[in-house]
C-alpha positions in Angstrom: 15.9 -3.0 -6.1 12.7 -5.0 -5.6 10.6 -3.7 -2.7 8.2 -6.6 -2.4 7.8 -9.8 -4.5 6.3 -8.8 -7.9 6.7 -5.1 -7.1 9.5 -3.0 -8.7 10.6 0.6 -8.4 10.5 2.5 -11.6 14.3 2.8 -11.7 14.8 -0.9 -11.4 12.1 -1.7 -13.7 13.8 0.3 -16.4 17.0 -1.6 -16.0 15.3 -5.2 -15.7 12.5 -4.8 -18.1 13.3 -7.9 -19.9 13.3 -10.0 -16.8 10.1 -8.4 -15.6 8.3 -9.0 -18.7 9.3 -12.7 -18.3 8.0 -12.8 -14.9 4.4 -11.7 -16.1 4.0 -15.2 -17.3 3.5 -16.4 -13.7 2.2 -13.3 -12.0 1.3 -9.7 -12.6 4.2 -7.2 -12.0 3.6 -3.9 -10.2 5.7 -0.8 -11.0 5.9 1.9 -8.3 6.9 5.6 -8.5 7.9 7.4 -5.4 6.4 4.4 -3.4 3.0 4.5 -5.0 1.6 1.9 -7.4 1.7 3.4 -10.9 1.3 0.5 -13.3 0.8 -3.2 -13.5 2.4 -5.4 -16.3 0.4 -8.4 -17.3 1.0 -11.3 -19.8 -0.6 -11.0 -23.2 -2.6 -14.0 -22.4 -4.1 -12.4 -19.2 -4.8 -9.2 -21.2 -6.6 -11.1 -23.8 -8.8 -12.8 -21.2 -9.7 -9.4 -19.6 -10.5 -8.0 -23.0 -12.5 -11.0 -24.2 -16.1 -9.9 -25.0 -18.8 -11.5 -22.9 -22.1 -12.1 -24.5 -24.4 -12.9 -21.6 -24.7 -13.2 -17.9 -23.4 -16.7 -17.8 -20.2 -15.6 -19.6 -19.8 -12.7 -16.9 -20.4 -15.1 -14.0 -18.0 -17.6 -15.3 -15.0 -15.2 -15.4 -12.0 -16.9 -17.0 -13.6 -20.3 -17.7 -12.6 -21.4 -21.3 -14.7 -23.5 -23.6 -12.6 -26.7 -22.6 -13.1 -26.0 -18.9 -15.9 -27.6 -16.9 -19.1 -25.8 -17.7 -20.6 -25.1 -14.2 -23.8 -23.8 -15.7 -24.9 -26.6 -17.9 -27.8 -28.6 -16.9 -27.7 -32.5 -16.9 -30.9 -33.3 -18.8 -30.1 -37.1 -18.7 -31.4 -37.3 -15.2 -35.1 -36.8 -14.2 -36.2 -34.0 -11.9 -36.3 -35.1 -8.3 -39.2 -34.0 -6.0 -42.9 -34.5 -5.3 -45.1 -33.7 -8.2 -47.4 -30.8 -7.5 -51.1 -31.6 -7.2 -53.7 -29.4 -8.6 -56.3 -28.1 -6.1 -59.9 -26.9 -7.0 
């Protein structure tokens, strides 16, 4: 018996493992033992994203952004900087 959406008692999970694995494509699935969370099943794609090495701070901050996603951290160098030039004082 399913206790909450995407949460399964161990006994039920054993009997419906194939179905639960299929559901990981849309959302993580939680397995409980005696009413307490014991394990979370995730898809292989989600696991690979979690295990993907991050090389620098930008990679860490961008989380799950892929190369083909919008790069939020890239500066548009085609536009001139806006603002007032700084004057030098003696």
